[in-house]
C-alpha positions in Angstrom: -38.3 33.3 2.6 -39.8 30.5 2.3 -37.9 28.0 4.2 -36.9 30.7 6.9 -40.6 32.8 7.4 -42.2 33.3 10.8 -45.1 31.2 9.8 -45.7 29.6 12.7 -46.1 33.0 14.4 -48.2 34.5 11.7 -52.0 34.8 11.3 -52.2 32.7 8.3 -55.0 30.7 6.7 -55.6 27.0 6.0 -54.5 27.6 2.2 -51.5 29.5 3.1 -50.1 27.1 5.2 -51.1 24.0 3.0 -49.1 25.5 0.1 -46.1 26.1 2.6 -46.1 22.1 3.8 -46.2 21.2 -0.2 -43.3 23.3 -1.4 -41.6 22.2 1.3 -42.3 18.6 0.2 -41.0 19.6 -3.2 -37.5 20.7 -2.3 -36.8 17.9 0.1 -37.9 15.6 -2.6 -36.0 17.3 -5.5 -33.0 17.6 -2.7 -33.0 13.7 -2.1 -33.9 12.7 -5.8 -31.9 15.4 -7.8 -34.0 15.9 -10.4 -37.7 14.9 -10.8 -41.1 15.5 -13.6 -44.3 17.3 -12.7 -45.4 14.4 -12.8 -43.3 12.5 -10.5 -43.6 15.4 -7.9 -47.7 15.3 -8.2 -48.0 11.5 -7.5 -45.4 12.0 -4.6 -47.0 15.1 -2.7 -50.3 13.9 -3.5 -51.4 16.6 -5.8 -52.9 17.2 -9.1 -50.4 17.8 -11.8 -51.7 21.2 -12.5 -51.3 22.2 -8.8 -47.8 20.9 -9.0 -47.0 22.8 -11.6 -48.2 26.0 -10.1 -46.1 25.2 -7.1 -43.5 24.6 -9.1 -43.7 28.0 -11.0 -43.9 29.9 -7.8 -40.7 28.1 -6.6 -38.9 29.1 -9.8 -40.3 32.7 -9.3 -38.2 32.5 -5.7 -35.2 31.2 -7.6 -35.2 28.1 -5.7 -36.1 25.6 -8.2 -35.6 25.9 -12.3 -35.9 23.6 -15.2 -33.3 21.4 -16.0 -33.8 19.3 -19.4 -36.2 17.2 -20.0 -37.1 13.2 -19.0 -37.6 10.3 -21.0 -41.2 10.5 -23.1 -43.7 7.9 -22.1 -45.5 8.2 -26.0 -46.2 12.1 -25.6 -44.0 15.2 -25.4 -40.9 15.1 -23.0 -41.6 16.3 -19.4 -39.4 19.3 -18.3 -37.4 18.0 -15.1 -36.7 20.1 -12.3 -34.0 20.5 -9.8 -32.9 22.8 -6.9 -31.3 26.4 -8.1 -27.5 25.7 -7.7 -26.6 29.0 -6.2 -29.7 29.7 -4.5 -29.5 28.6 -1.0 -26.5 27.6 1.2 -25.4 26.5 4.5 -22.5 26.8 6.0 -20.6 24.1 7.5 -18.1 23.5 10.2 -16.3 20.8 11.6 -14.4 21.0 15.0 -11.0 18.7 15.4 -9.2 18.1 18.8 -7.5 21.5 18.2 -8.2 22.6 14.8 -11.3 23.4 12.9 -12.5 23.8 9.4 -15.5 25.9 7.5 -16.9 26.1 4.4 -19.9 27.0 2.6 -22.2 24.3 0.2 -25.0 24.9 -1.9 -28.2 23.3 -2.4 -26.1 20.6 -4.9 -23.6 19.9 -2.1 -21.1 21.4 -4.3 -18.6 23.8 -2.5 -19.0 27.4 -2.9 -16.0 28.4 -0.9 -12.8 26.5 -0.2 -11.9 25.0 3.2 -10.9 27.3 5.9 -9.6 26.3 8.9 -8.2 28.2 12.1 -6.9 27.6 15.6 -9.7 26.3 18.2 -11.4 23.6 20.3 -14.4 23.0 22.2 -13.8 24.3 25.8 -12.6 27.8 24.0 -14.5 30.8 25.8 -14.5 32.5 22.1 -15.8 29.1 20.6 -18.7 30.7 18.9 -17.2 34.0 17.8 -14.3 32.4 15.9 -16.8 30.2 14.0 -18.5 33.5 13.2 -15.5 35.5 12.1 -14.6 33.0 10.0 -18.3 32.6 8.2 -17.9 35.8 7.8 -14.4 35.7 6.1 -15.8 33.2 3.5 -19.1 35.2 3.2 -17.0 38.3 2.6 -14.2 37.2 0.5 -16.3 34.8 -1.6 -19.6 37.1 -2.0 -22.2 34.3 -0.9 -25.4 36.7 -0.4 -25.7 36.4 3.0 -29.4 36.6 2.7 -29.2 33.0 1.0 -27.2 31.1 3.8 -30.4 29.0 5.5 -28.5 27.6 8.4 -25.3 26.6 10.3 -24.1 23.5 11.2 -21.2 22.1 13.7 -19.9 19.0 13.9 -17.5 17.9 16.9 -16.0 15.7 19.4 -18.7 14.7 22.6 -21.4 13.9 23.6 -24.0 15.8 22.0 -27.3 15.9 22.5 -28.5 16.8 19.1 -32.1 18.1 19.9 -30.9 20.5 22.1 -28.2 21.8 21.1 -25.9 20.8 23.6 -22.2 19.2 24.5 -22.2 17.7 27.5 -18.2 17.5 26.8 -17.4 20.9 27.5 -16.2 21.5 30.7 -17.9 25.1 31.6 -21.4 24.4 31.9 -22.8 27.7 30.6 -21.0 27.4 27.3 -22.2 23.7 26.7 -25.2 24.9 24.3 -23.5 25.2 21.1 -26.6 26.0 19.3 -27.9 28.8 21.2 -24.8 30.7 21.1 -24.5 30.4 17.7 -28.0 31.3 16.9 -27.3 34.5 18.7 -24.5 35.1 16.5 -25.9 34.2 13.1 -29.6 34.4 13.6 -29.9 31.1 11.6 -30.7 28.3 12.4 -28.1 26.0 13.7 -27.6 21.9 13.9 -24.9 20.1 15.6 -24.0 16.6 16.0 -20.7 14.4 16.8 -18.0 14.7 14.6 -18.0 10.7 14.0 -21.6 10.5 13.6 -21.7 13.5 10.7 -18.5 11.8 9.0 -20.7 8.5 8.9 -23.5 10.1 7.7 -21.5 11.7 5.2 -19.6 8.6 3.8 -23.0 7.3 3.3 -24.4 9.5 1.4 -21.7 10.7 -0.7 -18.3 7.9 0.2 -17.5 4.5 0.4 -20.4 3.4 2.7 -23.1 4.4 0.0 -24.9 1.6 -0.7 -24.2 -0.2 2.4 -27.2 -0.4 4.8 -25.1 -1.3 7.6 -22.1 0.4 7.8 -19.5 1.4 10.5 -17.4 3.7 10.0 -14.3 5.2 12.5 -12.8 8.7 12.5 -9.6 7.3 13.4 -7.3 10.4 14.8 -6.5 12.0 18.1 -9.4 10.0 19.2 -11.3 7.2 18.6 -14.9 7.7 16.9 -17.6 5.5 15.9 -20.3 6.2 13.3 -22.9 3.2 12.6 -25.6 3.5 9.6 -27.9 0.2 10.6 -31.1 -0.8 8.4 -29.9 2.4 6.1 -30.3 4.8 9.0 -27.9 6.8 11.1 -27.8 5.4 14.7 -27.6 8.3 17.5 -28.8 5.6 20.5 -31.5 6.3 23.2 -29.9 9.8 24.3 -27.5 10.7 21.4 -24.2 9.3 22.8 -24.0 6.1 20.6 -20.2 5.6 19.1 -17.4 6.3 22.0 -15.5 3.4 20.8 -12.7 5.6 22.0 -13.3 5.5 25.8 -14.3 1.8 26.1 -12.0 0.0 28.4 -8.6 -1.7 26.5 -6.5 -2.1 30.0 -7.0 -2.4 33.1 -3.6 -0.5 34.3 -3.6 1.9 31.5 -2.9 5.7 30.8 -4.7 8.4 31.9 -7.4 9.6 29.5 -9.0 12.8 29.1 -12.3 11.4 29.8 -10.9 11.1 33.3 -10.9 7.3 33.5 -7.5 4.6 32.5 -6.9 2.2 29.7 -9.4 3.2 27.1 -9.1 2.2 23.8 -7.5 6.1 22.8 -4.8 5.7 24.9 -3.3 3.1 23.5 -4.5 3.3 19.4 -5.0 7.3 19.0 -2.9 9.9 17.0 -1.8 10.8 20.5 -0.4 7.3 21.8 1.4 7.1 17.8 3.3 10.6 19.3 3.8 10.5 22.8 5.8 6.9 21.5 7.3 8.6 18.6 8.6 11.2 20.8 9.9 8.9 23.5 11.8 7.3 21.0 13.3 10.2 19.2 14.5 11.3 23.4 15.8 7.8 23.7 18.1 8.6 20.3 16.3 5.4 18.4 17.5 4.2 15.2 15.4 6.1 13.3 14.9 8.5 10.5 12.5 10.5 13.0 15.5 10.5 15.3 17.4 12.6 13.0 14.9 14.4 11.5 13.2 15.3 15.1 15.7 15.2 17.7 15.7 19.0 19.8 12.3 19.6 18.4 10.0 16.8 19.0 7.4 19.1 19.7 7.0 19.8 16.1 6.8 15.9 15.2 2.8 15.0 14.1 1.5 11.8 13.1 1.9 12.5 9.3 5.5 12.4 10.3 5.5 8.7 11.5 3.1 7.7 8.7 5.9 9.1 6.3 8.6 7.3 7.8 7.0 4.1 7.7 6.3 4.4 3.7 9.9 5.4 3.8 10.6 1.9 5.2 11.5 3.2 8.8 11.2 0.3 11.1 10.5 2.2 14.3 7.8 3.7 12.8 6.2 0.7 11.1 6.2 -1.0 14.5 4.6 2.1 16.5 1.8 2.1 13.4 1.7 -1.8 14.1 0.6 -1.7 17.3 -1.8 0.7 16.9 -3.1 -1.2 14.4 -3.4 -4.3 16.8 -5.4 -2.3 19.1 -7.7 -0.6 17.0 -8.4 -3.9 15.5 -9.2 -5.5 19.1 -11.4 -2.9 19.3 -12.9 -3.3 15.9 -13.3 -7.5 16.7 -15.8 -6.6 19.6 -17.8 -3.9 16.9 -18.2 -6.4 14.3 -19.5 -9.2 16.7 -22.1 -6.8 17.9 -22.9 -4.8 14.9 -22.3 -7.6 12.0 -21.7 -5.1 9.8 -21.0 -4.7 6.3 -18.6 -2.6 5.6 -16.6 -0.7 8.2 -14.9 2.6 6.7 -11.4 4.3 8.3 -10.9 7.8 8.2 -8.9 10.1 10.1 -4.8 11.2 9.7 -3.9 7.5 10.5 -5.7 5.6 8.1 -3.6 7.2 5.4 -0.8 4.2 6.6 -2.8 1.7 4.6 -1.4 -1.3 4.5 1.0 -0.6 7.4 -2.7 -0.3 9.9 -4.6 -2.7 7.9 -2.5 -5.8 7.8 -2.4 -5.3 11.8 -6.0 -4.9 12.3 -7.1 -7.9 10.1 -4.6 -10.3 12.1 -6.6 -8.8 15.7 -10.1 -9.5 13.6 -8.9 -12.7 12.7 -7.8 -13.6 16.4 -11.1 -12.3 18.2 -13.6 -12.7 15.7 -15.7 -15.6 14.6 -14.8 -16.3 11.5 -18.6 -16.4 10.2 -19.3 -13.2 11.3 -15.9 -11.3 9.9 -15.6 -13.1 6.9 -17.5 -10.8 4.7 -17.0 -7.5 6.1 -15.0 -5.5 4.2 -12.7 -2.6 5.4 -12.1 0.3 3.6 -10.3 3.3 3.5 -12.4 6.5 2.9 -11.2 8.5 0.2 -12.7 11.5 1.1 -12.1 11.7 4.8 -11.3 15.0 5.2 -14.6 16.1 3.8 -17.3 13.6 4.8 -17.7 15.5 7.9 -18.5 18.7 6.1 -20.6 16.7 3.7 -22.1 14.9 6.6 -23.4 18.1 8.5 -24.4 19.7 5.5 -26.6 17.4 4.0 -28.6 17.1 7.6 -28.9 20.5 8.2 -30.6 20.8 4.2 -32.6 17.8 5.0 -33.6 19.1 8.3 -34.4 22.8 6.4 -36.2 21.5 3.5 -38.5 18.9 5.9 -39.2 21.2 8.9 -41.0 24.5 9.7 -38.6 26.7 11.8 -39.5 29.8 13.7 
């Protein structure tokens, strides 16, 4: 196939390589612009109109491109418009959380062709690559997706990730850190991995609440506190790919032990872990609360969603817990605002669903710790699609890499 052929290792003529690159450029353009006319394509890739039509015809024969209506005429006949064929190319997108993962298959129009499938795993699971492969196969077989049309696998996960090497440095066992290598062996396809917060930020920037904002912060507020940054319209990874570790910034000197091995990280004061731990403690101490009634002697069944539900029902204990973590996160956000001066901050993750119960204390902290001149123009909003933002982000990034690079 055009996108996965071993052209690098084959003896091809200069003309063949040139055509190959021109076709890749067309696919890249159509992915970004959705539809283009033949004239627009010829101008953008620097070829004559007849050459552009020949390339489009060959891509149509491969069922990678299709005509899609006609454009506006500038005086003559209305031009044909071209787009990527809907179900000709697919990618597998997988997102790992702290305790669970979800996987889905998208087509080149960023439309889901399967539902999300959830399964239990984590980054230190020795069977991680097997579980991702097994659950991908379930989707492929159940929804009859042509495996030959699946071009790659994208995985977004917590941790310090080198996207170029495909390595997650947070995985405890060194021999399991090269996630890309492990998955490429299983799937025999291109594999791309990146940090969960960064891919959620990219998904929000391309498809969600951060769209149209050149300087945006997206926070994945769940068991950890991930932060992704869009700076001058581009996803920011940092010099070594580790940017955005808001979760492990020092919040208090004498705090609880964090999973990173240090004490007093923001995560220990403002995450789902803190919320659930203190809710459980309250239940065990028989505080007056709906949570005590519902979870006494079964505290291990209590989840962040239960605290949020109780708060929305007027439970004072639950409201107090959410207020406390909102104030803590707001303090962390205030430092970020002072440093980055963003236009918008998008909150995603399960705790963001508490809405006003966390937004109000966040704003209180920002008012306390930020210069008004810097913070007054920052919008803070809750994502409408946070459960899919990371999946869409990794899918979009994978398609862009597939359409813009030559792969062995």
